[in-house]
Structure formats: structure tokens, C-alpha cells
C-alpha positions as CSV (number, residue, x, y, z in Angstrom):
1,X,0.0,0.0,0.0
2,X,1.4,3.4,-1.0
3,X,1.0,6.8,0.6
4,X,-1.5,7.7,-2.1
5,X,-3.7,4.7,-1.5
6,X,-3.6,5.4,2.3
7,X,-4.2,9.1,1.9
8,X,-7.4,8.4,-0.2
9,X,-8.5,5.5,2.0
10,X,-8.4,2.9,-0.7
11,X,-9.3,-0.5,0.9
12,X,-6.2,-2.7,1.3
13,X,-7.7,-5.4,-1.0
14,X,-7.6,-2.9,-3.9
15,X,-4.5,-0.9,-3.0
16,X,-2.1,-2.6,-5.5
17,X,-4.6,-2.4,-8.3
18,X,-5.2,1.3,-7.5
19,X,-1.4,2.0,-7.3
20,X,-0.7,0.1,-10.5
21,X,-3.4,1.9,-12.5
22,X,-2.2,5.3,-11.2
23,X,1.5,4.5,-11.9
24,X,0.8,6.3,-15.2
25,X,0.1,10.0,-14.5
26,X,-1.5,11.7,-17.6
27,X,-2.9,14.7,-15.8
28,X,-2.4,17.9,-17.8
29,X,-3.8,20.9,-16.1
30,X,-2.6,24.0,-14.3
31,X,-3.5,24.5,-10.6
32,X,-2.8,27.8,-8.9
33,X,-0.6,28.8,-11.8
34,X,1.5,25.6,-11.6
35,X,1.4,23.1,-14.5
36,X,1.1,19.5,-13.3
37,X,4.0,17.4,-14.5
38,X,3.0,14.1,-16.1
39,X,5.0,11.0,-15.3
40,X,5.3,7.3,-15.4
41,X,6.5,5.4,-12.4
42,X,7.1,2.4,-14.6
43,X,9.4,4.1,-17.1
44,X,11.5,0.9,-17.7
45,X,12.2,-2.6,-16.4
46,X,14.3,-1.3,-13.5
47,X,11.6,1.1,-12.3
48,X,9.0,-1.6,-12.6
49,X,11.1,-3.8,-10.4
50,X,11.5,-1.0,-7.8
51,X,7.8,-0.3,-7.9
52,X,7.1,-4.0,-7.3
53,X,9.7,-4.3,-4.5
54,X,8.2,-1.3,-2.6
55,X,4.9,-3.1,-2.5
56,X,6.3,-6.5,-1.6
57,X,5.4,-7.9,-5.1
58,X,9.0,-8.8,-6.2
59,X,9.5,-12.3,-5.0
60,X,12.4,-13.6,-7.0
61,X,15.8,-12.3,-7.7
62,X,15.2,-12.7,-11.4
63,X,15.6,-9.7,-13.6
64,X,12.7,-8.1,-15.4
65,X,13.5,-8.4,-19.1
66,X,12.2,-5.9,-21.8
67,X,9.6,-8.3,-23.1
68,X,8.3,-8.9,-19.6
69,X,8.2,-5.1,-19.1
70,X,6.0,-4.8,-22.2
71,X,3.6,-7.5,-20.8
72,X,3.3,-5.5,-17.6
73,X,2.5,-2.3,-19.5
74,X,-0.1,-4.2,-21.5
75,X,-1.7,-5.2,-18.3
76,X,-1.7,-1.7,-17.0
77,X,-3.2,-0.3,-20.2
78,X,-5.9,-2.9,-20.1
79,X,-6.7,-2.2,-16.5
80,X,-6.9,1.5,-17.1
81,X,-9.2,1.0,-20.2
82,X,-11.5,-1.2,-18.1
83,X,-11.6,1.2,-15.2
84,X,-12.3,4.1,-17.5
85,X,-15.7,2.5,-18.3
86,X,-18.6,3.3,-16.0
87,X,-19.2,0.3,-13.7
88,X,-22.5,-0.5,-15.5
89,X,-20.8,-0.2,-18.9
90,X,-17.9,-2.5,-17.9
91,X,-20.2,-5.5,-18.4
92,X,-21.2,-4.5,-21.9
93,X,-17.9,-3.1,-23.3
94,X,-16.7,-6.0,-25.3
95,X,-13.4,-4.3,-26.3
96,X,-12.4,-3.5,-22.7
97,X,-13.4,-7.0,-21.5
98,X,-11.4,-8.7,-24.4
99,X,-8.4,-6.5,-23.8
100,X,-8.4,-7.1,-20.1
101,X,-8.9,-10.9,-20.5
102,X,-6.0,-11.1,-23.0
103,X,-3.7,-9.3,-20.5
104,X,-4.9,-11.3,-17.5
105,X,-4.2,-14.6,-19.3
106,X,-0.5,-13.7,-18.9
107,X,-1.0,-13.5,-15.1
108,X,-2.7,-16.7,-14.2
109,X,-3.7,-17.6,-10.6
110,X,-3.8,-20.9,-8.8
111,X,-5.9,-21.8,-5.7
112,X,-3.9,-22.8,-2.7
113,X,-5.1,-24.4,0.5
114,X,-4.0,-22.7,3.8
115,X,-3.3,-24.4,7.1
116,X,-6.3,-22.5,8.7
117,X,-8.6,-24.3,6.3
118,X,-9.1,-21.3,4.0
119,X,-8.1,-20.9,0.4
120,X,-6.0,-18.2,-1.2
121,X,-5.2,-17.2,-4.8
122,X,-1.5,-17.4,-5.7
123,X,0.4,-16.6,-8.9
124,X,0.9,-19.5,-11.3
125,X,3.9,-17.6,-12.8
126,X,7.3,-18.3,-11.3
127,X,9.3,-15.5,-12.9
128,X,10.1,-11.9,-11.9
129,X,6.5,-10.8,-12.9
130,X,4.8,-13.3,-10.6
131,X,4.0,-10.6,-8.1
132,X,1.9,-8.7,-10.7
133,X,-0.6,-11.6,-10.4
134,X,-1.8,-9.7,-7.3
135,X,-3.5,-7.3,-9.7
136,X,-5.4,-10.3,-11.2
137,X,-6.4,-11.4,-7.7
138,X,-7.5,-7.9,-6.6
139,X,-9.6,-7.6,-9.8
140,X,-11.2,-11.0,-9.1
141,X,-11.8,-10.3,-5.4
142,X,-13.1,-6.8,-6.0
143,X,-15.6,-8.2,-8.6
144,X,-16.9,-10.8,-6.1
145,X,-17.2,-8.3,-3.2
146,X,-18.5,-5.4,-5.3
147,X,-15.7,-3.1,-4.3
148,X,-14.3,-3.0,-7.9
149,X,-17.4,-1.0,-9.0
150,X,-16.2,1.7,-6.6
151,X,-12.8,1.9,-8.4
152,X,-13.3,4.4,-11.2
153,X,-11.4,6.8,-13.5
154,X,-11.9,10.5,-13.1
155,X,-14.3,11.9,-15.7
156,X,-12.2,15.0,-16.2
157,X,-10.3,14.6,-19.5
158,X,-7.3,16.5,-18.2
159,X,-7.0,14.2,-15.2
160,X,-7.9,10.5,-15.8
161,X,-6.7,9.4,-12.3
162,X,-8.2,6.3,-10.8
163,X,-10.0,6.9,-7.5
164,X,-12.0,4.9,-5.0
165,X,-15.6,6.2,-4.7
166,X,-16.4,6.4,-1.0
167,X,-19.7,8.2,-1.5
168,X,-22.7,6.3,-0.2
169,X,-24.6,6.0,-3.5
170,X,-21.3,5.4,-5.4
171,X,-22.1,8.1,-8.0
172,X,-18.9,10.2,-7.8
173,X,-17.5,11.2,-11.2
174,X,-14.3,13.0,-10.2
175,X,-11.3,12.1,-8.2
176,X,-11.7,15.4,-6.3
177,X,-14.7,17.5,-6.5
178,X,-12.7,20.5,-5.3
179,X,-10.3,20.3,-8.2
180,X,-11.6,18.3,-11.2
181,X,-15.3,18.7,-10.3
182,X,-15.0,22.5,-9.9
183,X,-13.0,22.8,-13.1
184,X,-15.6,21.0,-15.1
185,X,-18.5,22.8,-13.5
186,X,-16.8,26.2,-14.1
187,X,-16.1,25.4,-17.7
188,X,-19.8,24.3,-18.3
189,X,-21.0,27.5,-16.6
190,X,-18.8,29.7,-18.8
191,X,-20.0,27.8,-21.9
192,X,-23.6,28.4,-20.9
193,X,-23.0,32.1,-20.3
194,X,-21.3,32.4,-23.7
195,X,-24.2,30.7,-25.4
196,X,-26.8,32.9,-23.6
197,X,-25.0,36.1,-24.2
């Protein structure tokens, strides 16, 4: 769990998924006169390894090769495309589902019995990317518990951050109403004023 996921009170069972989706920062706006700098925490195989290590997802000493890095980026892109869809639309968006399924095939899970009598999902991969199977597990668990529907992408085109919707009716559209919400509402108001006058 990162500082960001703690700050925004993302449930532990979705924290890696949240952090993974937000490892790509495409925000492009100016706030209080300061332009936001875009970035990618996973700029290369070494950065991906460091990101995984910080979250306890790097379980082997194996090196992440360029082809493996490309597979990880494919997973991230598919996850972001899926979360970009409204939760009700996710079930109908064939392209997002197909893309996510294709990416998840590369991160298979196996069921493992525990000593306490319970079961747990474990990575079937045994290479340096095995830890990213945690993303598959969180997607699955979130879909079963319903918490995945609360993980959404901000509706503001200049933001596109993934956020956890903590509102009671689960109808939030923006990661932060004080920033993205206000920006969109102000823009809509100005457009209505221009059209009226």
C-alpha cells in the first residue's frame, strides 16, 4: 500500500490495483498557476522492479526483461481501459473486456489451501513478474465483493486518475470535486454564459 492509497483510504484489498493503474500520470492541467507534470513510475524494467519491490510484489531475484516489461505495460493499459468505463458499462464493453482478458491470461492464478482451512489465490507464474498476479487477484476479489465497482477513473479529460468512490450512492464522477469537479462545472457554466449572451 502506498502513501497515495492510504491518503485516499483505498481498501487494502484494492491498493495494489489502485497504485498500478495510477503509476501512469497523464494529468495535464494548471492549478494555482503551476502546471502539473506528467509521469510514469514504470518508465523501464528497473523502475517496474523497484515499484514491485516497494509493494512486496517482487518475490524472486530474477531480472525483469524488456519483453516482460512490455507485458506489464499491456496489463496496466488494459486495467486503465477497463476502469475508464462506468461500472454498469464494464459488463457491456466487449473491447475493454477482451483486452483485459487477454492481458490477464498472462498473469494466471492458482488456488492454494492454507493451514487454517481457508483458500488463497496465488500466482501461477514463477518469474520476476509473478507478483503482478496480485493485480489479477484484486480484480477478481473486487468483482466478487462489489468493491471493484467503486474503483473508477476521473471523468475529467485533463485528469484520468483512478479513484475509490467512497460516496454512499457510489455516484462520484471526479477524483476530487474541489479540483476536477469545480474545473468542469466552471467550464460548463462559462459555456452556458457564452451561449446565452
